[in-house]
C-alpha positions in Angstrom: 0.0 0.0 0.0 1.4 3.4 -1.0 -0.3 6.8 -0.3 -0.5 9.5 -2.9 1.1 12.6 -1.3 0.6 15.0 -4.2 -1.0 15.2 -7.6 -0.4 17.7 -10.4 -1.9 17.9 -13.9 0.9 18.8 -16.3 -1.3 18.8 -19.5 -4.7 17.6 -20.6 -3.8 13.9 -20.2 -0.4 13.9 -18.4 -0.3 13.7 -14.6 2.5 13.8 -11.9 2.1 12.1 -8.6 4.4 11.9 -5.5 4.0 8.6 -3.7 5.0 7.5 -0.2 7.6 4.8 -0.9 10.6 5.1 1.4 12.3 1.8 0.6 12.1 2.5 -3.1 13.2 6.1 -2.7 16.3 5.0 -0.8 17.3 2.3 -3.4 16.3 3.8 -6.7 18.8 4.8 -9.4 18.4 6.6 -12.7 16.7 4.5 -15.4 14.8 2.2 -13.0 11.0 1.8 -12.8 8.2 0.5 -10.6 5.2 -1.8 -11.2 2.0 -0.4 -10.0 -1.4 -2.1 -9.3 -4.5 -0.2 -8.2 -6.6 -3.0 -6.7 -5.4 -5.7 -4.3 -7.5 -8.5 -5.7 -7.2 -8.1 -9.4 -6.3 -5.6 -12.1 -3.6 -4.7 -14.6 0.0 -4.2 -13.4 1.7 -1.4 -15.3 5.3 -0.2 -15.4 6.1 3.4 -14.7 9.5 5.1 -14.6 10.6 6.7 -11.4 10.9 10.3 -12.6 12.4 11.5 -9.3 12.9 10.5 -5.7 13.4 12.2 -2.3 15.1 9.7 0.1 14.7 12.2 3.0 11.0 12.5 2.5 10.7 8.8 1.5 8.9 9.6 -1.7 9.1 8.9 -5.4 7.6 10.8 -8.3 5.9 9.2 -11.3 4.6 10.9 -14.4 2.1 9.2 -16.6 -0.3 9.8 -19.5 -3.9 8.7 -19.1 -4.3 6.6 -22.2 -5.4 3.2 -21.0 -7.9 1.8 -18.4 -5.4 1.7 -15.5 -3.8 5.1 -16.1 -7.2 6.7 -16.5 -8.3 5.2 -13.2 -5.1 6.4 -11.6 -5.6 9.9 -13.0 -9.0 10.0 -11.1 -7.2 9.4 -7.7 -6.0 12.3 -5.5 -3.7 13.1 -2.6 -4.6 10.9 0.4 -5.8 8.0 -1.7 -3.9 4.7 -1.5 -2.4 2.6 -4.4 -2.7 -1.0 -3.5 0.6 -2.4 -4.7 3.9 -0.8 -5.7 7.0 -2.9 -6.5 10.5 -1.6 -7.2 12.9 -0.4 -8.0 13.1 -2.7 -11.0 15.3 -2.8 -14.1 19.0 -2.3 -14.6 20.1 1.3 -13.7 21.5 3.6 -16.3 25.3 3.3 -16.7 26.5 6.8 -15.6 30.0 8.1 -16.2 31.8 11.2 -17.4 32.2 10.7 -21.2 32.2 14.3 -22.2 29.2 15.6 -24.1 25.9 13.8 -23.8 22.8 14.6 -25.9 19.6 13.6 -24.2 16.6 13.4 -26.5 13.0 13.2 -25.1 9.8 12.9 -27.0 6.4 13.5 -25.4 6.0 11.7 -22.1 9.5 10.3 -22.7 10.8 13.5 -21.2 9.8 12.1 -17.7 12.1 9.1 -17.7 14.8 11.1 -19.4 14.9 13.7 -16.5 16.7 11.5 -13.8 19.1 10.3 -16.5 20.0 13.8 -17.7 20.4 14.9 -14.1 22.7 12.0 -13.2 24.8 12.6 -16.4 25.2 16.2 -15.4 26.1 15.3 -11.8 28.8 13.0 -13.3 30.5 16.0 -14.9 29.2 15.7 -18.5 28.2 18.6 -20.7 24.5 17.8 -21.2 22.5 19.0 -24.3 18.8 18.3 -24.0 16.4 18.1 -27.0 12.7 18.0 -26.1 9.9 17.3 -28.6 6.2 17.3 -28.5 3.3 17.7 -30.9 2.5 21.2 -29.5 3.4 23.6 -26.7 0.6 22.3 -24.4 2.1 18.9 -24.4 5.6 20.0 -23.4 6.4 18.9 -19.9 9.2 19.4 -17.3 10.8 22.3 -19.2 11.9 24.2 -16.1 13.5 21.1 -14.6 15.3 20.2 -17.8 16.4 23.8 -18.3 18.0 23.8 -14.9 20.1 20.7 -15.9 21.0 21.5 -19.5 24.0 23.3 -20.7 21.9 23.8 -23.8 18.2 23.2 -24.3 16.5 22.7 -27.7 12.8 22.6 -27.9 10.9 21.2 -30.9 7.2 21.0 -31.7 5.5 19.4 -34.7 3.2 22.3 -35.3 5.8 25.1 -34.5 3.7 26.4 -31.6 6.9 26.5 -29.4 10.6 26.3 -30.2 11.6 25.0 -33.5 9.1 23.5 -35.9 10.8 20.2 -36.6 11.3 16.6 -35.4 13.9 16.0 -32.7 16.1 14.2 -35.2 16.9 17.4 -37.0 18.8 19.1 -34.2 20.3 15.7 -33.2 21.7 15.4 -36.7 23.1 18.9 -36.5 24.9 18.1 -33.3 26.3 14.9 -34.7 27.8 16.9 -37.6 29.6 19.3 -35.3 33.2 18.9 -34.3 33.7 17.5 -31.7 30.6 15.4 -32.0 28.8 14.1 -28.9 30.2 11.0 -27.2 26.8 9.7 -26.3 23.1 10.1 -27.2 20.3 9.0 -24.9 16.8 8.8 -26.6 13.5 8.1 -24.8 10.1 8.5 -26.3 7.7 6.7 -28.7 9.4 3.6 -30.4 9.3 5.2 -33.8 11.1 8.3 -32.5 13.8 6.2 -30.8 14.3 4.2 -34.0 14.9 7.3 -36.1 17.1 8.8 -33.4 19.3 5.7 -33.6 19.3 5.8 -37.4 20.3 9.5 -37.2 23.3 8.9 -35.0 24.4 5.6 -36.7 26.3 7.2 -39.7 28.3 9.3 -37.2 29.1 6.4 -34.9 27.7 8.2 -31.9 26.9 5.6 -29.2 23.1 5.7 -28.6 21.2 4.4 -25.7 17.4 3.9 -25.8 14.9 3.1 -23.0 12.4 0.6 -24.3 8.7 0.7 -23.4 7.4 -2.8 -24.3 4.3 -4.6 -23.1 5.2 -5.8 -19.6 3.4 -8.0 -17.1 5.4 -9.2 -14.1 8.6 -7.1 -14.3 10.9 -9.8 -13.1 11.7 -11.7 -16.3 9.4 -14.7 -15.7 6.6 -14.1 -18.2 8.7 -13.1 -21.2 6.1 -10.7 -22.4 8.6 -7.8 -22.7 11.0 -9.7 -24.9 12.8 -7.8 -27.6 15.6 -8.7 -30.1 18.8 -6.9 -29.5 21.9 -7.7 -31.7 20.1 -10.9 -32.8 19.6 -12.1 -29.3 16.4 -12.2 -27.2 16.4 -9.9 -24.2 13.9 -9.1 -21.5 13.3 -5.4 -21.1 12.3 -5.7 -17.4 15.6 -7.3 -16.3 18.1 -6.8 -19.1 16.9 -3.3 -19.7 15.1 -1.1 -20.0 18.1 0.5 -21.7 19.8 -1.0 -24.7 22.2 0.0 -27.5 19.8 1.7 -30.0 21.9 0.6 -33.0 21.3 -3.1 -32.1 17.5 -3.0 -31.3 15.2 -4.6 -33.8 12.6 -1.8 -33.6 10.4 -3.2 -36.3 9.9 -6.4 -34.4 9.3 -4.4 -31.2 6.7 -2.1 -32.8 4.8 -5.1 -34.3 4.7 -6.8 -30.9 3.3 -3.6 -29.3 0.3 -4.0 -31.5 -0.5 -7.5 -30.2 -3.4 -6.3 -28.0 -4.9 -3.5 -30.2 -8.2 -5.3 -30.4 -8.5 -5.5 -26.6 -7.3 -1.9 -26.2 -9.9 -0.7 -28.6 -12.6 -1.8 -26.2 -13.9 -5.1 -27.7 -12.6 -7.0 -24.7 -14.2 -6.3 -21.3 -11.6 -6.0 -18.5 -12.4 -6.7 -14.9 -10.9 -3.3 -14.1 -14.2 -1.9 -15.3 -15.7 -3.2 -12.0 -13.5 -0.9 -10.0 
């Protein structure tokens, strides 16, 4: 059981919550996530990245988009309400070291899991350039937090309502063409965005890490639902990741597998969560 300490609405469908979770807050590292379940007896278990943590307060911060049944139910909850189950920290932490210049690229809600990684990279002594992308200005999140970290912040929107009117791959390509080029790129966002970020950096031989967001059930490597192909080998995102070398990920296979439950997600399948 974990109590919601604070709730904020960041955009029309994106919410931020601070949860009481002292054990997780003390152990969590950049890149790790939790598994959350709203009901004790039944219900979907969903993975959410730990966007921030306060060990002194004993709290963690999650940021999520209300797009599915569980996240929509979670969005209706408020400070003082209890989440039935919270497991973590899970996943392999991000490898943090001083490599020189790191470009951190976040698309949409992917900016949330990118935040602790960018912060850790900065604290390790790297020059951190952050590229943030969204469909429009209203969907841009965590700008102030990212600006406080970044040596340089580049904002892109699809419709040009804020920052540059372009995809995040455009400034990423420009940075790769500079001398000296970045030593590392970290990209987190929709799978198609991460795929093209990896393709953008590939010709320049800029090492690129991506954080995968596959379908996940148990989060401990037992179910195999989150399997992906990386460098021709099968990996489990929950225990081997969530971060992998973007140049080795079979994104086409991953994207196809993400569509496995489109019929159920469209509402033709009645989930027991509806009884909550």
